[in-house]
C-alpha positions as CSV (number, residue, x, y, z in Angstrom):
1,M,256.0,68.9,129.1
2,V,257.9,71.7,127.7
3,L,256.2,71.7,124.3
4,I,253.1,71.4,126.2
5,G,254.0,74.8,128.7
6,I,254.7,76.5,125.6
7,A,250.9,76.0,124.1
8,I,249.3,76.5,127.1
9,A,251.4,80.3,127.0
10,G,250.2,81.1,123.4
11,L,246.9,80.9,124.1
12,I,247.0,82.9,127.5
13,G,248.9,85.1,125.5
14,R,245.8,85.6,122.6
15,L,243.7,85.4,124.9
16,Y,245.0,88.5,126.5
17,M,245.6,89.9,123.3
18,I,242.1,90.0,122.2
19,Q,240.1,91.0,125.7
20,V,242.4,93.4,126.4
21,L,244.8,95.1,124.1
22,S,242.4,94.5,121.2
23,T,239.3,97.0,120.0
24,E,237.7,95.2,117.3
25,Y,235.3,93.2,119.5
26,E,234.3,96.0,121.4
27,S,234.0,97.6,118.6
28,R,231.3,95.1,117.6
29,A,229.4,94.7,120.4
30,K,228.5,99.0,120.0
31,L,227.5,97.9,116.6
32,Y,225.5,95.0,117.4
33,S,222.7,94.1,120.0
34,R,221.0,91.2,120.1
35,K,217.1,91.8,121.0
36,T,214.7,89.1,121.4
37,K,211.3,89.2,118.9
38,T,208.2,87.4,120.1
39,V,206.7,85.9,117.0
40,V,203.0,86.0,116.7
41,P,201.7,82.8,115.0
42,P,198.1,83.3,112.5
43,R,195.1,82.7,113.6
44,G,193.2,79.3,113.0
45,N,191.5,79.8,109.5
46,M,187.2,78.6,109.5
47,Y,185.7,77.0,106.6
48,N,182.2,76.8,105.8
49,R,180.1,73.5,106.3
50,Y,181.3,72.7,102.8
51,G,184.7,73.3,103.3
52,Q,185.5,76.4,101.7
53,I,187.5,78.9,103.1
54,Y,185.2,81.3,105.1
55,V,188.3,83.5,107.3
56,S,191.3,83.0,107.1
57,N,194.7,85.5,107.2
58,R,195.9,88.8,105.6
59,A,199.8,89.7,105.9
60,M,199.9,93.2,108.0
61,F,202.8,95.3,109.6
62,D,202.8,97.2,113.4
63,L,205.0,99.6,113.3
64,L,207.6,99.8,116.5
65,I,209.2,102.1,118.3
66,T,212.1,101.9,121.4
67,Y,211.5,105.6,123.0
68,R,216.0,104.8,124.2
69,E,217.2,104.0,120.5
70,L,214.5,107.0,119.4
71,S,215.5,109.4,116.7
72,I,213.1,111.1,114.0
73,P,214.7,113.6,111.4
74,D,211.8,114.4,109.5
75,T,208.2,114.2,111.6
76,T,206.7,115.2,108.8
77,L,207.7,112.5,106.7
78,L,206.0,110.4,108.8
79,C,203.5,111.3,109.9
80,Q,202.7,111.8,106.4
81,L,203.1,108.1,105.4
82,L,201.0,106.7,107.9
83,E,198.6,109.1,108.1
84,M,198.7,110.3,111.0
85,P,198.8,113.5,112.9
86,V,201.2,115.2,114.7
87,D,199.7,115.5,118.1
88,S,198.8,111.7,117.9
89,L,202.3,111.0,117.1
90,R,204.1,113.2,120.0
91,K,201.2,111.2,122.5
92,T,201.9,107.7,121.3
93,I,206.0,108.7,122.0
94,A,205.2,109.8,125.2
95,T,203.1,107.8,125.6
96,A,206.4,104.9,125.1
97,K,209.2,107.5,126.8
98,R,206.5,107.5,130.4
99,E,205.9,103.5,130.6
100,F,208.0,101.6,128.5
101,P,211.5,102.8,127.7
102,N,212.9,100.2,126.5
103,K,211.1,98.1,125.0
104,E,209.1,98.1,121.6
105,F,205.9,100.1,121.4
106,P,203.1,100.0,118.9
107,L,203.2,103.6,117.1
108,A,201.3,102.3,113.9
109,R,198.6,99.2,113.2
110,N,197.3,96.7,110.6
111,I,199.6,98.3,107.5
112,D,199.5,97.3,104.2
113,P,202.6,95.2,102.3
114,K,201.9,98.1,100.2
115,L,202.1,101.7,102.7
116,Y,204.4,98.7,104.0
117,G,207.0,99.3,101.3
118,K,206.3,102.4,101.1
119,L,208.0,102.9,104.7
120,R,210.6,100.3,104.5
121,E,211.8,103.3,101.0
122,N,212.0,106.2,103.4
123,L,212.3,105.8,106.6
124,W,216.0,104.0,106.5
125,N,217.6,106.5,107.9
126,F,215.3,106.8,111.3
127,N,216.9,104.8,114.5
128,G,214.6,103.1,116.7
129,I,211.9,101.9,114.4
130,S,211.5,98.3,114.1
131,Y,208.2,96.5,112.2
132,S,206.4,93.4,112.8
133,V,204.3,90.4,111.2
134,T,200.9,90.7,111.7
135,N,197.6,89.2,110.8
136,A,193.9,90.8,110.3
137,R,191.1,88.6,109.9
138,H,189.7,88.5,106.2
139,Y,186.3,87.3,105.4
140,Q,185.2,85.5,102.5
141,Y,182.1,85.2,102.4
142,P,181.2,88.5,104.3
143,V,178.1,87.7,105.8
144,G,177.6,86.3,109.6
145,A,179.1,88.8,111.6
146,N,177.0,88.4,114.5
147,F,178.5,84.7,115.7
148,L,181.0,85.1,113.4
149,G,182.6,88.2,115.9
150,F,186.2,90.7,116.2
151,I,189.0,90.3,117.0
152,R,190.7,93.5,118.6
153,E,194.0,94.8,121.0
154,V,193.9,92.7,125.2
155,D,193.2,95.9,127.5
156,P,194.7,95.5,131.0
157,A,192.1,93.3,132.5
158,D,192.6,90.4,129.4
159,I,196.9,90.7,130.2
160,K,196.7,90.5,134.2
161,A,193.8,87.1,133.3
162,S,196.2,85.7,130.9
163,E,198.8,85.7,134.1
164,G,201.8,86.9,131.1
165,Y,200.7,85.1,128.3
166,F,198.7,88.9,127.1
167,V,201.1,92.0,126.8
168,K,199.7,95.1,125.2
169,G,199.7,95.4,121.8
170,D,198.6,91.6,121.7
171,L,195.0,91.0,119.4
172,K,192.4,88.4,121.2
173,G,188.8,87.3,120.2
174,K,186.0,89.6,121.9
175,S,182.7,88.5,121.0
176,G,181.0,85.6,118.9
177,I,183.2,82.5,118.1
178,E,186.9,84.9,117.8
179,S,185.7,84.9,121.5
180,S,184.8,81.6,122.4
181,Y,187.5,79.9,120.6
182,E,189.8,82.0,121.3
183,K,192.1,79.5,122.9
184,A,192.4,77.2,119.8
185,L,192.2,80.1,117.8
186,H,194.8,82.1,118.9
187,G,198.0,79.0,118.5
188,K,201.1,79.6,120.3
189,K,203.3,82.5,120.1
190,G,207.4,81.9,119.3
191,S,210.7,84.0,119.8
192,K,213.4,84.6,117.0
193,E,216.7,86.2,118.7
194,I,217.7,89.1,115.9
195,L,220.9,91.2,116.0
196,K,220.3,95.2,115.5
197,D,223.1,97.5,114.0
198,K,223.4,100.8,116.7
199,Y,220.8,103.0,114.6
200,G,218.1,100.5,116.3
201,R,218.0,98.9,112.8
202,E,217.3,95.1,112.0
203,V,220.8,93.5,110.3
204,G,219.7,90.1,110.7
205,S,218.9,86.4,112.8
206,F,221.1,85.8,116.1
207,N,223.3,82.9,115.4
208,E,221.7,81.3,112.1
209,G,218.1,81.5,114.6
210,K,219.4,78.7,115.9
211,Q,218.1,79.7,119.0
212,D,214.9,80.9,118.1
213,V,211.6,79.0,119.1
214,M,209.1,78.8,116.1
215,A,205.6,79.9,116.8
216,V,202.7,77.6,116.3
217,K,199.7,78.6,113.9
218,G,195.6,78.2,115.2
219,S,193.9,75.4,115.3
220,D,191.4,76.0,112.4
221,L,187.8,75.8,113.0
222,L,185.4,73.4,111.1
223,L,181.3,75.2,110.6
224,G,177.9,73.6,110.4
225,I,176.9,77.1,109.0
226,D,175.8,77.1,104.7
227,T,177.2,80.8,104.0
228,D,174.7,81.2,100.7
229,L,171.9,80.1,103.2
230,Q,173.5,82.8,105.0
231,G,173.8,85.3,102.6
232,F,170.6,84.9,101.5
233,G,168.6,85.4,104.6
234,E,171.2,87.9,105.3
235,I,169.2,89.9,102.2
236,L,166.1,88.4,103.2
237,M,166.2,89.8,106.1
238,Q,166.8,93.9,104.4
239,N,165.6,96.8,106.1
240,K,164.0,94.7,108.9
241,K,164.2,94.1,112.6
242,G,164.5,90.3,113.6
243,S,165.8,87.5,113.3
244,I,166.2,83.7,111.2
245,V,167.3,80.5,112.7
246,A,168.2,77.4,111.0
247,I,169.2,74.2,112.6
248,E,170.2,71.3,110.6
249,P,167.7,68.7,113.1
250,S,169.5,65.3,113.3
251,S,173.1,67.4,114.2
252,G,172.1,70.4,116.0
253,E,174.1,71.8,113.6
254,I,173.7,75.9,112.9
255,L,172.5,76.4,109.1
256,A,172.5,80.3,109.4
257,F,172.0,82.8,112.0
258,V,170.3,85.9,111.0
259,S,170.6,89.1,113.2
260,A,169.0,92.1,111.2
261,P,170.4,94.4,111.1
262,S,173.5,93.4,110.7
263,Y,177.0,94.7,109.5
264,N,180.0,93.5,106.4
265,P,182.4,91.8,109.5
266,N,184.8,92.9,107.1
267,Q,184.6,96.3,108.4
268,L,185.8,95.4,111.5
269,T,189.6,94.2,111.0
270,G,192.0,96.0,110.2
271,R,193.2,99.7,110.5
272,E,189.4,100.6,109.9
273,F,188.3,98.8,113.2
274,Y,187.6,102.1,115.8
275,P,186.3,104.3,113.2
276,N,183.4,102.1,111.9
277,W,183.4,100.2,115.3
278,R,182.5,104.1,116.8
279,R,179.7,104.5,114.0
280,L,178.1,101.3,114.6
281,T,177.8,102.0,118.8
282,R,176.5,104.0,117.7
283,D,174.4,103.6,114.8
284,T,170.3,103.5,116.5
285,L,169.6,100.2,115.1
286,K,171.6,98.8,117.3
287,P,173.6,96.6,114.0
288,L,175.6,94.9,116.9
289,F,173.2,93.4,118.9
290,N,173.0,89.8,118.1
291,R,169.6,89.5,118.2
292,P,169.2,86.0,117.9
293,L,171.1,85.0,120.6
294,M,169.8,87.6,122.9
295,A,167.0,89.4,121.7
296,T,163.4,87.6,123.5
297,Y,160.3,87.5,122.8
298,P,157.2,86.7,123.9
299,P,156.6,83.2,121.3
300,G,152.8,84.0,120.7
301,S,150.7,81.1,119.2
302,I,154.0,79.4,117.9
303,Y,154.0,77.8,121.9
304,K,150.7,76.6,121.3
305,T,152.9,73.4,119.8
306,V,154.7,72.7,123.3
307,M,151.1,73.2,125.1
308,A,149.3,69.8,123.1
309,L,152.4,68.1,123.8
310,A,152.1,68.5,127.7
311,A,148.8,68.3,127.5
312,L,148.8,65.2,125.5
313,N,151.0,63.5,127.3
314,E,150.0,63.9,130.4
315,G,146.5,62.5,129.2
316,V,144.9,66.2,129.7
317,I,143.5,66.2,126.2
318,T,143.5,63.3,123.5
319,P,143.7,64.4,119.5
320,N,139.9,64.2,119.9
321,T,139.5,66.7,122.5
322,Y,136.4,69.2,121.6
323,Y,136.7,72.5,122.9
324,I,134.5,75.7,121.4
325,C,135.7,79.1,120.5
326,G,133.0,81.3,119.4
327,G,135.5,84.3,118.9
328,G,136.8,83.7,123.3
329,F,137.6,81.7,125.9
330,W,133.6,82.3,127.5
331,R,135.1,80.9,130.5
332,N,137.0,83.7,131.4
333,R,134.5,85.8,130.1
334,G,135.7,86.0,126.6
335,K,140.0,86.4,127.7
336,P,142.0,85.5,125.0
337,G,139.7,86.6,122.5
338,C,139.9,84.5,119.1
339,R,139.1,85.7,115.5
340,L,135.9,83.7,114.4
341,H,136.3,80.3,112.8
342,P,134.6,76.6,112.4
343,H,134.0,75.5,116.3
344,P,134.1,73.7,117.9
345,L,137.5,71.9,117.2
346,K,138.9,69.0,117.9
347,L,143.8,69.2,118.4
348,A,144.6,69.3,115.3
349,G,142.0,72.4,114.1
350,G,143.0,74.0,117.3
351,I,146.3,74.3,115.6
352,K,145.2,74.6,112.1
353,Y,143.3,78.0,112.7
354,S,145.5,78.8,116.2
355,C,142.7,78.6,118.1
356,N,142.6,80.6,121.5
357,A,139.8,79.4,123.6
358,Y,141.1,76.0,122.3
359,F,144.7,76.2,124.1
360,A,143.1,78.5,127.0
361,A,140.8,75.6,128.0
362,T,143.7,72.6,127.1
363,Y,145.8,74.7,130.2
364,M,143.1,75.7,132.5
365,D,142.3,71.7,132.2
366,F,145.9,70.7,132.6
367,L,146.6,72.7,135.7
368,N,142.7,72.6,137.4
369,H,143.0,68.9,137.1
370,K,141.2,66.5,139.6
371,K,144.7,64.4,139.4
372,Y,147.6,66.8,140.6
373,E,146.7,67.5,144.2
374,D,146.5,71.7,144.2
375,V,147.7,74.5,141.5
376,Y,151.3,74.1,142.7
377,E,151.7,70.7,141.3
378,S,150.5,70.7,138.5
379,F,151.8,74.0,137.5
380,N,155.0,72.8,138.6
381,L,154.8,69.9,136.0
382,W,154.3,72.0,133.8
383,H,157.8,74.0,134.3
384,T,158.4,70.6,133.8
385,Y,157.9,69.8,130.5
386,M,158.2,73.5,128.7
387,D,161.8,73.2,130.6
388,E,162.6,69.7,128.6
389,F,161.5,71.8,125.6
390,G,164.8,74.6,126.2
391,L,162.6,77.0,127.4
392,G,163.9,79.5,130.0
393,R,167.4,78.3,129.9
394,E,170.7,78.5,127.6
395,L,171.1,75.8,125.6
396,E,174.8,76.0,126.6
397,L,176.0,77.0,122.7
398,D,179.7,78.0,122.2
399,L,178.2,81.7,121.8
400,P,178.7,84.5,124.7
401,Y,176.5,86.0,126.2
402,E,173.6,84.0,124.9
403,G,170.1,85.2,126.5
404,K,167.8,82.6,128.6
405,G,164.4,84.4,128.2
406,L,161.9,83.3,131.0
407,L,159.7,80.6,132.1
408,P,157.8,81.7,135.1
409,T,158.0,79.6,138.7
410,S,155.4,79.0,140.8
411,G,157.7,81.1,143.2
412,Y,157.4,84.0,140.4
413,Y,153.6,84.1,141.1
414,D,154.4,84.2,145.0
415,R,156.0,87.3,144.6
416,I,153.6,88.8,142.3
417,Y,150.2,87.8,143.5
418,G,151.3,86.0,146.7
419,E,151.1,82.6,148.1
420,T,148.1,80.8,147.5
421,R,146.2,83.7,145.6
422,W,147.1,82.9,142.4
423,G,145.3,80.2,139.4
424,A,145.0,79.5,136.5
425,T,143.0,82.4,135.3
426,N,145.4,84.8,136.8
427,I,148.0,83.2,134.4
428,I,145.6,82.7,131.1
429,S,148.2,84.1,128.8
430,N,150.8,81.6,129.2
431,S,148.9,79.3,127.0
432,I,149.0,81.5,123.9
433,G,152.4,82.4,124.7
434,Q,151.4,85.4,126.0
435,G,152.0,86.2,129.0
436,E,155.3,86.2,130.9
437,I,157.1,83.8,128.7
438,L,159.9,85.0,126.5
439,M,162.2,83.1,124.1
440,T,164.7,83.7,121.8
441,P,165.1,83.0,118.8
442,L,167.2,80.5,119.3
443,Q,164.9,78.4,121.3
444,M,162.0,78.6,119.5
445,A,164.2,76.7,116.0
446,N,166.2,74.4,118.8
447,M,161.7,73.7,119.6
448,V,160.1,73.0,116.4
449,A,164.0,71.1,115.8
450,L,163.5,68.6,118.5
451,I,159.3,68.9,117.3
452,A,161.2,67.5,113.7
453,N,162.8,65.0,115.3
454,K,159.8,63.6,117.2
455,G,161.4,64.2,121.5
456,F,165.0,64.8,121.4
457,Y,167.4,67.8,120.9
458,Y,171.3,67.7,119.8
459,Q,172.7,70.6,121.3
460,P,173.0,74.1,118.9
461,H,176.7,74.4,118.1
462,F,178.6,76.2,115.3
463,V,181.9,74.1,115.4
464,K,181.8,71.6,113.8
465,A,185.2,69.9,114.3
466,R,188.8,71.3,114.9
467,L,192.0,71.0,113.3
468,A,195.6,71.6,115.0
469,Y,198.6,72.6,112.8
470,G,200.4,69.5,112.1
471,V,197.4,67.3,111.9
472,D,196.3,65.9,108.7
473,E,192.0,65.0,109.9
474,W,190.0,67.0,111.4
475,E,188.9,65.9,115.4
476,K,185.1,65.7,115.4
477,I,183.3,67.1,118.5
478,H,180.8,65.7,120.4
479,Y,177.7,67.6,121.5
480,K,174.9,66.6,124.1
481,K,171.8,65.2,123.2
482,N,169.0,66.0,125.4
483,A,165.8,63.6,124.9
484,T,161.9,64.7,126.2
485,S,159.6,62.4,128.4
486,V,156.6,63.0,125.9
487,S,155.9,59.6,124.3
488,P,156.9,59.8,119.9
489,E,152.9,59.2,119.1
490,H,151.7,62.6,120.6
491,F,154.8,64.4,118.0
492,Q,153.7,62.6,115.2
493,T,149.8,64.3,115.8
494,V,151.5,68.0,116.2
495,I,153.5,66.9,113.8
496,D,150.2,65.9,111.1
497,A,148.6,70.0,112.4
498,M,151.6,71.4,111.9
499,E,151.5,70.6,107.7
500,D,147.8,71.3,107.7
501,V,148.7,74.9,108.5
502,V,150.4,74.9,105.9
503,A,148.6,73.2,103.2
504,T,145.8,75.0,104.0
505,G,146.1,77.4,107.8
506,T,147.2,79.8,108.9
507,A,150.4,79.8,106.9
508,R,149.7,78.9,103.2
509,R,152.0,81.0,102.2
510,A,154.7,78.6,103.4
511,F,153.6,76.2,101.0
512,I,156.0,74.3,98.5
513,D,154.8,71.7,95.8
514,D,157.4,69.2,96.3
515,I,158.4,69.9,100.0
516,V,156.4,69.0,102.4
517,V,156.9,71.7,105.3
518,C,155.3,71.6,108.9
519,G,154.9,75.0,110.9
520,K,152.9,77.4,113.0
521,T,152.5,81.1,112.9
522,G,152.5,84.0,115.6
523,T,151.3,87.0,116.0
524,V,152.6,89.0,119.3
525,E,151.6,91.8,120.5
526,N,154.2,94.4,121.0
527,P,153.3,97.7,123.4
528,H,155.5,100.0,122.0
529,G,154.5,99.5,118.3
530,E,153.4,97.3,115.8
531,D,152.5,93.4,115.9
532,H,156.0,91.0,115.7
533,A,155.3,88.1,113.1
534,T,156.3,84.6,114.4
535,F,156.8,81.2,112.9
536,I,158.3,77.8,113.4
537,G,158.5,74.6,110.9
538,F,160.8,71.9,109.4
539,A,161.3,70.2,106.3
540,P,161.0,67.6,104.8
541,K,158.5,66.5,106.6
542,D,159.4,62.9,106.8
543,K,163.1,63.4,107.0
544,P,163.4,66.3,107.9
545,R,166.9,68.2,106.8
546,I,166.0,72.0,108.5
547,A,164.1,73.5,111.3
548,V,163.8,76.9,110.9
549,A,162.8,79.8,113.8
550,V,161.9,83.8,111.7
551,I,160.6,86.7,113.6
552,I,160.3,90.6,112.0
553,E,159.8,93.1,114.3
554,N,157.0,95.5,114.3
555,S,155.4,94.1,110.3
556,G,151.8,94.9,111.6
557,G,150.9,91.5,110.2
558,G,150.3,88.1,111.6
559,G,153.0,85.4,111.3
560,G,151.5,83.8,108.0
561,R,152.2,86.9,106.1
562,W,155.4,87.7,106.9
563,A,157.4,85.7,109.0
564,A,156.4,82.3,107.3
565,P,156.9,82.8,103.5
566,T,160.7,84.2,104.8
567,A,161.0,81.0,106.1
568,A,159.8,78.7,103.6
569,L,162.4,80.4,101.4
570,M,165.2,79.6,103.6
571,I,164.1,75.4,103.3
572,E,163.6,76.1,99.5
573,M,167.3,77.6,99.1
574,Y,168.6,74.9,101.7
575,I,167.2,71.5,99.8
576,R,167.0,73.3,96.7
577,R,170.0,76.0,96.8
578,V,167.9,77.6,94.1
579,I,164.7,80.2,94.3
580,E,161.5,78.2,91.6
581,K,158.6,78.0,92.9
582,K,158.0,81.3,95.1
583,L,159.6,83.7,93.8
584,F,156.8,86.0,94.0
585,E,157.5,85.8,98.0
586,Y,161.0,86.4,97.7
587,N,160.3,89.7,95.4
588,R,157.7,90.9,98.0
589,I,160.1,90.1,101.3
590,K,163.2,90.9,100.0
591,E,161.5,94.6,99.5
592,A,159.2,95.2,101.7
593,D,160.6,97.6,104.2
594,F,159.5,97.8,108.2
595,I,162.1,100.1,109.8
596,H,162.1,103.4,107.0
């Protein structure tokens, strides 16, 4: 008991000396402070359909200041190194003082490793300055900016909506795939306990890092995009306004999604983001506008394919139904008009020569057919068919801000003409795709993919699969299959006619010797200038691998002159991986300029 008492007394004495009499630990506490730093994980990478890296990360650095600890002995040196005006430096410091005096506040972002090295060499005696590692996006293939999107610093609304996850200075996907898959791409933040000396400089980890929480890298994404085909399409659309959308019919995967004019996605990353953003937003050609997704157009004569399918399925016409033309639809005083061609025609000839009179007669006979009680019943049935083909609604593409287009309802026409005061002649322009119907280029491509599949389509999508950090196998994403009520034999009738359109009809410029292309041309009247050219097509005929929609604005020529050969080049490039048969068309289209 005596020995135990002596030991306890000695321990108490030692504790008294350490905590009361000694100043050693007090001095150490004054020399060092402990701080928790958030560790932001790298965003997930994106891969193209062949498993090649498409979008990755570059290591960058942010320069941070803590106002309460800040001491800048040489303002001029700091501004020179950062290429920052003195006024900007002062404003940033004032903001840090006002809003976050005791927390780190970003002074400069996206500093490349070379400049970071210079800063570390020159700012060793500056107090209250620290650095954090961040990532900027890097595009191995500088194409597809319109669907990839970009990341940008969060705003107050983002911070509030995140319920504390995001803080000022964090980055977030703001458009495109970066936005749609933000939750998967950004990963999970970690934390690091660090020691700082009395000058605010980081000197090491606290407790050997045992209390650190590891950040989890974001999930990788496997896209269906063919980056070579995308780049080829962007070359074809240089000096033009419009879109090319290519889909794999058997899966719904987007192969190419060209919006013209466009820009290099590397322009909206790193320190050059904001100056480039300002320049692009002021560009009158609107390169930031995602035309395949958001622009809407009357479809023109490409619409005649689905008009034929609805009429065939309802028994309003058969493949052998004849209609006369003679330059216009004479049951409606020659409107819509039509160019001269052989007539009368069966359905295949009506599609081959794109006869306006044939399809005006088909539409009128559909709406006025005796088996329907009135025009409301027949019109609503027509509307149901068009809805099945994907017109007038979102296709649920995995991108934000998808356009719906317009598929007018009976109520729509009641508001224009009055209830029961309209009929087939009032809306006859719908029959040739020049009425109130509006479609996005995505809807046009999906429509022809449905025809290629003879009655169904898979939900169009960019992302095929995801790969979570630490997992070995890709997780395939399953998408919805949508079917129409049209019988497969009617599709075969239309497909055979579309083959004739390319072989000997209005789309002869889309013909490829050893690849059977099926397609349909269209010319869209444009009240603001030259007409737009449209084309939809797929190939090969028997086992379709690619479905394409092309629209070229203000081209002044029909779909057969510009849009059809553009689609054929996309088809040949995808199937053959090189242009052999259509070199003349390639040079002609590449050099065409409808902007300047």
